[in-house]
C-alpha positions as protocol buffer text, in pm:
chain_id: "A"
residue {
  index: 1
  type: MET
  ca { x: 4011 y: 28217 z: -2468 }
}
residue {
  index: 2
  type: ASP
  ca { x: 3672 y: 28072 z: -2394 }
}
residue {
  index: 3
  type: ILE
  ca { x: 3635 y: 27661 z: -2356 }
}
residue {
  index: 4
  type: ILE
  ca { x: 3460 y: 27707 z: -2728 }
}
residue {
  index: 5
  type: GLN
  ca { x: 3745 y: 27835 z: -2875 }
}
residue {
  index: 6
  type: ILE
  ca { x: 3944 y: 27617 z: -2716 }
}
residue {
  index: 7
  type: GLY
  ca { x: 3734 y: 27308 z: -2833 }
}
residue {
  index: 8
  type: ILE
  ca { x: 3729 y: 27420 z: -3219 }
}
residue {
  index: 9
  type: LEU
  ca { x: 4112 y: 27483 z: -3198 }
}
residue {
  index: 10
  type: ALA
  ca { x: 4194 y: 27157 z: -3049 }
}
residue {
  index: 11
  type: SER
  ca { x: 3983 y: 26965 z: -3266 }
}
residue {
  index: 12
  type: LEU
  ca { x: 4138 y: 27149 z: -3553 }
}
residue {
  index: 13
  type: GLY
  ca { x: 4460 y: 27027 z: -3417 }
}
residue {
  index: 14
  type: ALA
  ca { x: 4354 y: 26686 z: -3450 }
}
residue {
  index: 15
  type: GLY
  ca { x: 4206 y: 26711 z: -3767 }
}
residue {
  index: 16
  type: LEU
  ca { x: 4529 y: 26857 z: -3922 }
}
residue {
  index: 17
  type: MET
  ca { x: 4741 y: 26540 z: -3811 }
}
residue {
  index: 18
  type: THR
  ca { x: 4607 y: 26396 z: -4124 }
}
residue {
  index: 19
  type: GLY
  ca { x: 4765 y: 26615 z: -4307 }
}
residue {
  index: 20
  type: VAL
  ca { x: 5098 y: 26550 z: -4107 }
}
residue {
  index: 21
  type: GLY
  ca { x: 5060 y: 26216 z: -4148 }
}
residue {
  index: 22
  type: ALA
  ca { x: 5033 y: 26244 z: -4535 }
}
residue {
  index: 23
  type: ILE
  ca { x: 5332 y: 26430 z: -4596 }
}
residue {
  index: 24
  type: PRO
  ca { x: 5553 y: 26112 z: -4669 }
}
residue {
  index: 25
  type: VAL
  ca { x: 5357 y: 26095 z: -5013 }
}
residue {
  index: 26
  type: LEU
  ca { x: 5528 y: 26442 z: -5116 }
}
residue {
  index: 27
  type: PHE
  ca { x: 5872 y: 26278 z: -5110 }
}
residue {
  index: 28
  type: GLY
  ca { x: 5722 y: 25995 z: -5293 }
}
residue {
  index: 29
  type: ARG
  ca { x: 5718 y: 25743 z: -4996 }
}
residue {
  index: 30
  type: THR
  ca { x: 5536 y: 25435 z: -4951 }
}
residue {
  index: 31
  type: ILE
  ca { x: 5468 y: 25184 z: -4699 }
}
residue {
  index: 32
  type: SER
  ca { x: 5429 y: 24822 z: -4695 }
}
residue {
  index: 33
  type: ARG
  ca { x: 5080 y: 24659 z: -4665 }
}
residue {
  index: 34
  type: ARG
  ca { x: 5179 y: 24485 z: -4366 }
}
residue {
  index: 35
  type: ALA
  ca { x: 5280 y: 24871 z: -4228 }
}
residue {
  index: 36
  type: ASN
  ca { x: 4959 y: 25005 z: -4318 }
}
residue {
  index: 37
  type: ASP
  ca { x: 4775 y: 24764 z: -4165 }
}
residue {
  index: 38
  type: THR
  ca { x: 4963 y: 24753 z: -3854 }
}
residue {
  index: 39
  type: LEU
  ca { x: 4881 y: 25128 z: -3856 }
}
residue {
  index: 40
  type: LEU
  ca { x: 4540 y: 25078 z: -3910 }
}
residue {
  index: 41
  type: GLY
  ca { x: 4520 y: 24920 z: -3602 }
}
residue {
  index: 42
  type: PHE
  ca { x: 4687 y: 25139 z: -3353 }
}
residue {
  index: 43
  type: ALA
  ca { x: 4448 y: 25382 z: -3517 }
}
residue {
  index: 44
  type: ALA
  ca { x: 4158 y: 25154 z: -3408 }
}
residue {
  index: 45
  type: GLY
  ca { x: 4303 y: 25091 z: -3060 }
}
residue {
  index: 46
  type: VAL
  ca { x: 4316 y: 25436 z: -2990 }
}
residue {
  index: 47
  type: MET
  ca { x: 3975 y: 25524 z: -3078 }
}
residue {
  index: 48
  type: ILE
  ca { x: 3864 y: 25184 z: -2879 }
}
residue {
  index: 49
  type: SER
  ca { x: 4035 y: 25316 z: -2591 }
}
residue {
  index: 50
  type: ALA
  ca { x: 3926 y: 25672 z: -2610 }
}
residue {
  index: 51
  type: SER
  ca { x: 3569 y: 25551 z: -2666 }
}
residue {
  index: 52
  type: TYR
  ca { x: 3551 y: 25416 z: -2339 }
}
residue {
  index: 53
  type: PHE
  ca { x: 3823 y: 25574 z: -2094 }
}
residue {
  index: 54
  type: SER
  ca { x: 3709 y: 25954 z: -2298 }
}
residue {
  index: 55
  type: LEU
  ca { x: 3381 y: 25892 z: -2394 }
}
residue {
  index: 56
  type: ILE
  ca { x: 3158 y: 25614 z: -2220 }
}
residue {
  index: 57
  type: LEU
  ca { x: 3290 y: 25616 z: -1834 }
}
residue {
  index: 58
  type: PRO
  ca { x: 3272 y: 26000 z: -1803 }
}
residue {
  index: 59
  type: GLY
  ca { x: 2945 y: 26004 z: -1970 }
}
residue {
  index: 60
  type: ILE
  ca { x: 2806 y: 25726 z: -1710 }
}
residue {
  index: 61
  type: GLU
  ca { x: 2971 y: 25937 z: -1437 }
}
residue {
  index: 62
  type: ALA
  ca { x: 2810 y: 26281 z: -1564 }
}
residue {
  index: 63
  type: ALA
  ca { x: 2465 y: 26152 z: -1622 }
}
residue {
  index: 64
  type: THR
  ca { x: 2508 y: 25987 z: -1247 }
}
residue {
  index: 65
  type: ASP
  ca { x: 2578 y: 26334 z: -1128 }
}
residue {
  index: 66
  type: GLN
  ca { x: 2274 y: 26454 z: -1305 }
}
residue {
  index: 67
  type: HIS
  ca { x: 2002 y: 26223 z: -1195 }
}
residue {
  index: 68
  type: GLY
  ca { x: 2190 y: 26091 z: -867 }
}
residue {
  index: 69
  type: SER
  ca { x: 2083 y: 25685 z: -1040 }
}
residue {
  index: 70
  type: VAL
  ca { x: 2349 y: 25474 z: -1176 }
}
residue {
  index: 71
  type: THR
  ca { x: 2078 y: 25255 z: -1335 }
}
residue {
  index: 72
  type: ILE
  ca { x: 1953 y: 25565 z: -1531 }
}
residue {
  index: 73
  type: ALA
  ca { x: 2302 y: 25676 z: -1620 }
}
residue {
  index: 74
  type: ALA
  ca { x: 2324 y: 25336 z: -1765 }
}
residue {
  index: 75
  type: PHE
  ca { x: 2053 y: 25341 z: -1992 }
}
residue {
  index: 76
  type: ILE
  ca { x: 2143 y: 25686 z: -2070 }
}
residue {
  index: 77
  type: ALA
  ca { x: 2493 y: 25563 z: -2198 }
}
residue {
  index: 78
  type: ALA
  ca { x: 2304 y: 25255 z: -2370 }
}
residue {
  index: 79
  type: GLY
  ca { x: 2073 y: 25521 z: -2526 }
}
residue {
  index: 80
  type: GLY
  ca { x: 2344 y: 25740 z: -2671 }
}
residue {
  index: 81
  type: LEU
  ca { x: 2572 y: 25438 z: -2798 }
}
residue {
  index: 82
  type: ALA
  ca { x: 2283 y: 25328 z: -2994 }
}
residue {
  index: 83
  type: LEU
  ca { x: 2201 y: 25663 z: -3140 }
}
residue {
  index: 84
  type: GLY
  ca { x: 2562 y: 25727 z: -3253 }
}
residue {
  index: 85
  type: ALA
  ca { x: 2594 y: 25403 z: -3411 }
}
residue {
  index: 86
  type: LEU
  ca { x: 2243 y: 25428 z: -3586 }
}
residue {
  index: 87
  type: ALA
  ca { x: 2376 y: 25793 z: -3694 }
}
residue {
  index: 88
  type: VAL
  ca { x: 2682 y: 25677 z: -3895 }
}
residue {
  index: 89
  type: ALA
  ca { x: 2494 y: 25361 z: -4015 }
}
residue {
  index: 90
  type: LEU
  ca { x: 2236 y: 25580 z: -4169 }
}
residue {
  index: 91
  type: MET
  ca { x: 2506 y: 25810 z: -4313 }
}
residue {
  index: 92
  type: ASN
  ca { x: 2651 y: 25521 z: -4480 }
}
residue {
  index: 93
  type: GLU
  ca { x: 2329 y: 25429 z: -4651 }
}
residue {
  index: 94
  type: MET
  ca { x: 2225 y: 25804 z: -4739 }
}
residue {
  index: 95
  type: LEU
  ca { x: 2523 y: 25959 z: -4854 }
}
residue {
  index: 96
  type: PRO
  ca { x: 2716 y: 25842 z: -5150 }
}
residue {
  index: 97
  type: HIS
  ca { x: 3087 y: 25733 z: -5089 }
}
residue {
  index: 98
  type: GLU
  ca { x: 3304 y: 25480 z: -5151 }
}
residue {
  index: 99
  type: HIS
  ca { x: 3522 y: 25242 z: -4911 }
}
residue {
  index: 100
  type: PHE
  ca { x: 3860 y: 25124 z: -5008 }
}
residue {
  index: 101
  type: ILE
  ca { x: 3705 y: 24751 z: -4911 }
}
residue {
  index: 102
  type: ALA
  ca { x: 3377 y: 24752 z: -5021 }
}
residue {
  index: 103
  type: GLY
  ca { x: 3359 y: 24982 z: -5306 }
}
residue {
  index: 104
  type: ARG
  ca { x: 3086 y: 25240 z: -5386 }
}
residue {
  index: 105
  type: GLU
  ca { x: 2761 y: 25238 z: -5145 }
}
residue {
  index: 106
  type: GLY
  ca { x: 2490 y: 25516 z: -5072 }
}
residue {
  index: 107
  type: SER
  ca { x: 2246 y: 25668 z: -5303 }
}
residue {
  index: 108
  type: ASP
  ca { x: 2328 y: 25777 z: -5680 }
}
residue {
  index: 109
  type: ALA
  ca { x: 2744 y: 25681 z: -5577 }
}
residue {
  index: 110
  type: VAL
  ca { x: 2795 y: 25628 z: -5934 }
}
residue {
  index: 111
  type: ALA
  ca { x: 2720 y: 25964 z: -6053 }
}
residue {
  index: 112
  type: LEU
  ca { x: 2974 y: 26115 z: -5835 }
}
residue {
  index: 113
  type: SER
  ca { x: 3390 y: 26088 z: -5981 }
}
residue {
  index: 114
  type: LYS
  ca { x: 3616 y: 25908 z: -5733 }
}
residue {
  index: 115
  type: ILE
  ca { x: 3798 y: 26165 z: -5551 }
}
residue {
  index: 116
  type: TRP
  ca { x: 3490 y: 26295 z: -5382 }
}
residue {
  index: 117
  type: LEU
  ca { x: 3313 y: 25968 z: -5322 }
}
residue {
  index: 118
  type: PHE
  ca { x: 3662 y: 25889 z: -5110 }
}
residue {
  index: 119
  type: VAL
  ca { x: 3646 y: 26266 z: -4945 }
}
residue {
  index: 120
  type: ILE
  ca { x: 3263 y: 26160 z: -4862 }
}
residue {
  index: 121
  type: ALA
  ca { x: 3406 y: 25877 z: -4714 }
}
residue {
  index: 122
  type: ILE
  ca { x: 3667 y: 25998 z: -4491 }
}
residue {
  index: 123
  type: THR
  ca { x: 3440 y: 26268 z: -4373 }
}
residue {
  index: 124
  type: ILE
  ca { x: 3157 y: 26049 z: -4253 }
}
residue {
  index: 125
  type: HIS
  ca { x: 3467 y: 25873 z: -4058 }
}
residue {
  index: 126
  type: ASN
  ca { x: 3617 y: 26195 z: -3936 }
}
residue {
  index: 127
  type: PHE
  ca { x: 3289 y: 26410 z: -3832 }
}
residue {
  index: 128
  type: PRO
  ca { x: 3256 y: 26181 z: -3496 }
}
residue {
  index: 129
  type: GLU
  ca { x: 3558 y: 26242 z: -3404 }
}
residue {
  index: 130
  type: GLY
  ca { x: 3593 y: 26608 z: -3439 }
}
residue {
  index: 131
  type: MET
  ca { x: 3267 y: 26617 z: -3253 }
}
residue {
  index: 132
  type: ALA
  ca { x: 3410 y: 26384 z: -2960 }
}
residue {
  index: 133
  type: VAL
  ca { x: 3665 y: 26626 z: -2893 }
}
residue {
  index: 134
  type: GLY
  ca { x: 3442 y: 26903 z: -2911 }
}
residue {
  index: 135
  type: ILE
  ca { x: 3204 y: 26787 z: -2677 }
}
residue {
  index: 136
  type: GLY
  ca { x: 3497 y: 26676 z: -2448 }
}
residue {
  index: 137
  type: PHE
  ca { x: 3559 y: 27028 z: -2405 }
}
residue {
  index: 138
  type: GLY
  ca { x: 3191 y: 27147 z: -2391 }
}
residue {
  index: 139
  type: GLY
  ca { x: 3115 y: 26979 z: -2030 }
}
residue {
  index: 140
  type: GLY
  ca { x: 3397 y: 27230 z: -1901 }
}
residue {
  index: 141
  type: ASN
  ca { x: 3698 y: 26947 z: -1862 }
}
residue {
  index: 142
  type: VAL
  ca { x: 3973 y: 27068 z: -2039 }
}
residue {
  index: 143
  type: ALA
  ca { x: 4212 y: 26789 z: -1929 }
}
residue {
  index: 144
  type: ASN
  ca { x: 3935 y: 26516 z: -2111 }
}
residue {
  index: 145
  type: GLY
  ca { x: 3928 y: 26729 z: -2391 }
}
residue {
  index: 146
  type: MET
  ca { x: 4292 y: 26765 z: -2447 }
}
residue {
  index: 147
  type: THR
  ca { x: 4325 y: 26391 z: -2350 }
}
residue {
  index: 148
  type: LEU
  ca { x: 4051 y: 26305 z: -2653 }
}
residue {
  index: 149
  type: ALA
  ca { x: 4247 y: 26545 z: -2889 }
}
residue {
  index: 150
  type: THR
  ca { x: 4593 y: 26405 z: -2851 }
}
residue {
  index: 151
  type: GLY
  ca { x: 4464 y: 26070 z: -2919 }
}
residue {
  index: 152
  type: ILE
  ca { x: 4251 y: 26134 z: -3217 }
}
residue {
  index: 153
  type: GLY
  ca { x: 4535 y: 26334 z: -3362 }
}
residue {
  index: 154
  type: LEU
  ca { x: 4738 y: 26059 z: -3286 }
}
residue {
  index: 155
  type: GLN
  ca { x: 4506 y: 25795 z: -3477 }
}
residue {
  index: 156
  type: ASN
  ca { x: 4472 y: 26084 z: -3750 }
}
residue {
  index: 157
  type: ALA
  ca { x: 4833 y: 26014 z: -3854 }
}
residue {
  index: 158
  type: PRO
  ca { x: 4871 y: 25699 z: -3984 }
}
residue {
  index: 159
  type: GLU
  ca { x: 4461 y: 25717 z: -4096 }
}
residue {
  index: 160
  type: GLY
  ca { x: 4611 y: 26016 z: -4318 }
}
residue {
  index: 161
  type: LEU
  ca { x: 4926 y: 25833 z: -4463 }
}
residue {
  index: 162
  type: ALA
  ca { x: 4689 y: 25513 z: -4519 }
}
residue {
  index: 163
  type: VAL
  ca { x: 4455 y: 25759 z: -4695 }
}
residue {
  index: 164
  type: ALA
  ca { x: 4727 y: 25883 z: -4910 }
}
residue {
  index: 165
  type: VAL
  ca { x: 4917 y: 25617 z: -5020 }
}
residue {
  index: 166
  type: ALA
  ca { x: 4585 y: 25430 z: -5114 }
}
residue {
  index: 167
  type: LEU
  ca { x: 4499 y: 25760 z: -5326 }
}
residue {
  index: 168
  type: ARG
  ca { x: 4848 y: 25727 z: -5498 }
}
residue {
  index: 169
  type: GLY
  ca { x: 4790 y: 25339 z: -5552 }
}
residue {
  index: 170
  type: GLN
  ca { x: 4503 y: 25487 z: -5746 }
}
residue {
  index: 171
  type: GLY
  ca { x: 4693 y: 25675 z: -5972 }
}
residue {
  index: 172
  type: TYR
  ca { x: 4619 y: 26015 z: -5793 }
}
residue {
  index: 173
  type: SER
  ca { x: 4934 y: 26266 z: -5833 }
}
residue {
  index: 174
  type: ARG
  ca { x: 5142 y: 26316 z: -5477 }
}
residue {
  index: 175
  type: LEU
  ca { x: 4996 y: 26688 z: -5415 }
}
residue {
  index: 176
  type: ALA
  ca { x: 4638 y: 26537 z: -5494 }
}
residue {
  index: 177
  type: ALA
  ca { x: 4704 y: 26277 z: -5252 }
}
residue {
  index: 178
  type: PHE
  ca { x: 4848 y: 26468 z: -4976 }
}
residue {
  index: 179
  type: GLY
  ca { x: 4576 y: 26731 z: -5067 }
}
residue {
  index: 180
  type: VAL
  ca { x: 4270 y: 26506 z: -5017 }
}
residue {
  index: 181
  type: ALA
  ca { x: 4424 y: 26340 z: -4668 }
}
residue {
  index: 182
  type: LEU
  ca { x: 4463 y: 26736 z: -4527 }
}
residue {
  index: 183
  type: ALA
  ca { x: 4112 y: 26841 z: -4638 }
}
residue {
  index: 184
  type: THR
  ca { x: 3958 y: 26507 z: -4509 }
}
residue {
  index: 185
  type: GLY
  ca { x: 4082 y: 26638 z: -4139 }
}
residue {
  index: 186
  type: LEU
  ca { x: 3947 y: 27010 z: -4157 }
}
residue {
  index: 187
  type: VAL
  ca { x: 3586 y: 26827 z: -4097 }
}
residue {
  index: 188
  type: GLU
  ca { x: 3716 y: 26763 z: -3739 }
}
residue {
  index: 189
  type: PRO
  ca { x: 3673 y: 27147 z: -3656 }
}
residue {
  index: 190
  type: VAL
  ca { x: 3346 y: 27131 z: -3819 }
}
residue {
  index: 191
  type: GLY
  ca { x: 3224 y: 26850 z: -3577 }
}
residue {
  index: 192
  type: GLY
  ca { x: 3431 y: 26968 z: -3301 }
}
residue {
  index: 193
  type: ALA
  ca { x: 3189 y: 27327 z: -3318 }
}
residue {
  index: 194
  type: VAL
  ca { x: 2916 y: 27127 z: -3337 }
}
residue {
  index: 195
  type: GLY
  ca { x: 3003 y: 26909 z: -2996 }
}
residue {
  index: 196
  type: VAL
  ca { x: 3128 y: 27199 z: -2799 }
}
residue {
  index: 197
  type: LEU
  ca { x: 2868 y: 27427 z: -2886 }
}
residue {
  index: 198
  type: ALA
  ca { x: 2590 y: 27175 z: -2854 }
}
residue {
  index: 199
  type: ILE
  ca { x: 2709 y: 27093 z: -2466 }
}
residue {
  index: 200
  type: HIS
  ca { x: 2785 y: 27426 z: -2384 }
}
residue {
  index: 201
  type: ALA
  ca { x: 2429 y: 27513 z: -2431 }
}
residue {
  index: 202
  type: SER
  ca { x: 2276 y: 27250 z: -2175 }
}
residue {
  index: 203
  type: GLU
  ca { x: 2506 y: 27043 z: -1974 }
}
residue {
  index: 204
  type: LEU
  ca { x: 2239 y: 26775 z: -1979 }
}
residue {
  index: 205
  type: LEU
  ca { x: 2346 y: 26700 z: -2317 }
}
residue {
  index: 206
  type: LEU
  ca { x: 2681 y: 26612 z: -2179 }
}
residue {
  index: 207
  type: PRO
  ca { x: 2629 y: 26236 z: -2087 }
}
residue {
  index: 208
  type: TRP
  ca { x: 2395 y: 26219 z: -2455 }
}
residue {
  index: 209
  type: GLY
  ca { x: 2672 y: 26378 z: -2624 }
}
residue {
  index: 210
  type: LEU
  ca { x: 3004 y: 26169 z: -2473 }
}
residue {
  index: 211
  type: THR
  ca { x: 2827 y: 25866 z: -2575 }
}
residue {
  index: 212
  type: PHE
  ca { x: 2668 y: 25947 z: -2882 }
}
residue {
  index: 213
  type: ALA
  ca { x: 3037 y: 26063 z: -3023 }
}
residue {
  index: 214
  type: ALA
  ca { x: 3167 y: 25684 z: -2868 }
}
residue {
  index: 215
  type: GLY
  ca { x: 2899 y: 25492 z: -3027 }
}
residue {
  index: 216
  type: ALA
  ca { x: 2963 y: 25642 z: -3369 }
}
residue {
  index: 217
  type: MET
  ca { x: 3328 y: 25584 z: -3294 }
}
residue {
  index: 218
  type: ILE
  ca { x: 3272 y: 25230 z: -3229 }
}
residue {
  index: 219
  type: TYR
  ca { x: 3025 y: 25167 z: -3531 }
}
residue {
  index: 220
  type: ILE
  ca { x: 3339 y: 25312 z: -3770 }
}
residue {
  index: 221
  type: ILE
  ca { x: 3606 y: 25089 z: -3565 }
}
residue {
  index: 222
  type: SER
  ca { x: 3381 y: 24776 z: -3632 }
}
residue {
  index: 223
  type: HIS
  ca { x: 3263 y: 24885 z: -3993 }
}
residue {
  index: 224
  type: GLU
  ca { x: 3565 y: 24991 z: -4175 }
}
residue {
  index: 225
  type: ILE
  ca { x: 3889 y: 25007 z: -4007 }
}
residue {
  index: 226
  type: ILE
  ca { x: 3924 y: 24661 z: -3830 }
}
residue {
  index: 227
  type: PRO
  ca { x: 3811 y: 24476 z: -4150 }
}
residue {
  index: 228
  type: GLU
  ca { x: 4031 y: 24653 z: -4319 }
}
residue {
  index: 229
  type: THR
  ca { x: 4336 y: 24567 z: -4130 }
}
residue {
  index: 230
  type: HIS
  ca { x: 4262 y: 24215 z: -4153 }
}
residue {
  index: 231
  type: ARG
  ca { x: 4191 y: 24130 z: -4529 }
}
residue {
  index: 232
  type: HIS
  ca { x: 4544 y: 24102 z: -4666 }
}
residue {
  index: 233
  type: GLY
  ca { x: 4626 y: 23792 z: -4396 }
}
residue {
  index: 234
  type: HIS
  ca { x: 4818 y: 24077 z: -4147 }
}
residue {
  index: 235
  type: GLN
  ca { x: 4582 y: 24037 z: -3852 }
}
residue {
  index: 236
  type: ASN
  ca { x: 4849 y: 23982 z: -3622 }
}
residue {
  index: 237
  type: ALA
  ca { x: 5034 y: 24267 z: -3687 }
}
residue {
  index: 238
  type: ALA
  ca { x: 4676 y: 24443 z: -3710 }
}
residue {
  index: 239
  type: THR
  ca { x: 4579 y: 24359 z: -3379 }
}
residue {
  index: 240
  type: THR
  ca { x: 4935 y: 24396 z: -3208 }
}
residue {
  index: 241
  type: GLY
  ca { x: 4895 y: 24778 z: -3347 }
}
residue {
  index: 242
  type: LEU
  ca { x: 4551 y: 24770 z: -3181 }
}
residue {
  index: 243
  type: VAL
  ca { x: 4653 y: 24657 z: -2882 }
}
residue {
  index: 244
  type: ILE
  ca { x: 4950 y: 24939 z: -2825 }
}
residue {
  index: 245
  type: GLY
  ca { x: 4713 y: 25181 z: -2958 }
}
residue {
  index: 246
  type: LEU
  ca { x: 4451 y: 25098 z: -2704 }
}
residue {
  index: 247
  type: ILE
  ca { x: 4734 y: 25094 z: -2425 }
}
residue {
  index: 248
  type: LEU
  ca { x: 4866 y: 25405 z: -2549 }
}
residue {
  index: 249
  type: MET
  ca { x: 4563 y: 25597 z: -2503 }
}
residue {
  index: 250
  type: MET
  ca { x: 4484 y: 25466 z: -2198 }
}
residue {
  index: 251
  type: VAL
  ca { x: 4770 y: 25555 z: -2020 }
}
residue {
  index: 252
  type: LEU
  ca { x: 4744 y: 25914 z: -2187 }
}
residue {
  index: 253
  type: ASP
  ca { x: 4395 y: 25940 z: -2032 }
}
residue {
  index: 254
  type: VAL
  ca { x: 4480 y: 25823 z: -1678 }
}
residue {
  index: 255
  type: THR
  ca { x: 4770 y: 26067 z: -1662 }
}
residue {
  index: 256
  type: LEU
  ca { x: 4670 y: 26363 z: -1857 }
}
residue {
  index: 257
  type: GLY
  ca { x: 4310 y: 26354 z: -1745 }
}
């Protein structure tokens, strides 16, 4: 297989982990709010670590190789981070969706059924993650791409479980809750295809793409995941999960990348 196929398949594998994480709801299993917040904290830690070790640092390195200047590389990284965060912020403003915390946001949110509002919200979260995996492979660094796919897959499992449990709590059937959690992960190979094809088309886009994906993920962590883990008084457990996730992803990046 060529690098494009590998990138798309790896992002698909990472996305399917949302369904794997949601499997317990099919058997009527639930988790405590404390465990849920700890798992979401773990997911945030993995994403933070992946953003820096697998996206920002390789992006700066790629820009330095291209332009021969650390200063230029730093400004490219800053621009990519800002653009990534801005892109997700604009999607939050323009697309109707519903957060588990803040409720309905975006244009014409009231006109859509709640199930689709949740789907759009999770899509906003998962698309940049898939794109990050695709970009990781697009530069030809298979080890870096595999590290990203592994880390994002790990954080998708607790995220899928959290989504399914939340939907069950709002009255959806076991099968519907599992199906929605699984479907939200299927946007990741779409993002993966966009990422790997863009970088494969022009290596000059590599540092921009890596740091753009990092900016998008950091925005999601700060805007949604961390506030969710702290709103029920379990911030200590959530922070412990975050540190564990960050360390695990760092170890994966160093040993596999």
